[in-house]
N, C-alpha and C positions, 0 to 999 in steps of 0.2 A: 455384376450383382452376385454371381456365384462366389467370387473371391471374398466378398464381404461376409457372406454367411459362413464360409469356412473359417474365417478369421475369428469369429465370436463363438463358434461351436465348442471348442475345447474348454473355454471358461465355463460355459453352461454345464458341461459334463463334470467338471471339477466341483461345481457347486452341488450338483445332484449326488455325486460320490461322497462329498463331505456330509451331506444331510443323511444319507443312508448309513454311513459309518456311525453316526451318533445313535441312531435307532438300532443299529446292529448290535451294539453292546448289550442293550436291554434284552434283545432276543437271545443272545448267547447266554446271558445269565439265567434267563428263564428256562432255556433248554438244558443247561447244566443242572438246575434245581429239579426239573421234572425227571431228568435221567437218573439223578441220585435217588429220588423217591422210587422210581420204577426198579432200579437195581436193588434197593433195600427190600422191597416187597418180593421181588423175584428170588433173592437169596433166602428169605424166610420161607417162601413157598417151596423151593427146592429142598430146603432142610426138612420141612414137614413131610415131603414126599418120601424122603429116605429115612424117616423116623428119628431125626435129630431133634432134640429138645429146642424149643424156640429161644429159651434163655441162653443156651450154649451158642446157638447161631449168632445171637445178638452180641454175645461176648467176643466171639471171633471177629465179627464186623467192627466192634468198637476197638479191638486191638489193632485191626488193620488201619482204621482211621487215625488212631494214636500214632502208629508207625509212620504213616504218611505225613501227619502233622509235625512230627519230630524232624523228618527229612526237610520239610518246607522251612521250618524255623532254622535249622542248620544252614540251609542254603542262604536264607536272608542274613544270618550272622556273617557268613563268609563274604557275601556281596558287600555288606556294610564295612567289614574290615578291609576289603580290597579297595573300596572307594576312599576310606579314610587314609589308607597307606599311600594311595596315589596322590591325594591332596597334600599329604605331608612331604612327599618327595618333590612336588612341584615348587614348594616354597623354599 
């Protein structure tokens, strides 16, 4: 009887893991969004504590976001070019 339970246990664990991974993505996205909001408010608060104008802090923050966005787009273009080149060389 023990052998039979041990045989079916890994399948049940795999099903549980798959279900938790589906909900895990939503939790991750929520955590990233809340972390971004907290970071933005924290940067504004620290700027105000040091006497930096709120508009200037937001400009620096926007510039940083623009820089990260340019890096992400550049990486996506590089990946797309790499995949296209690989497909061309296979044919």
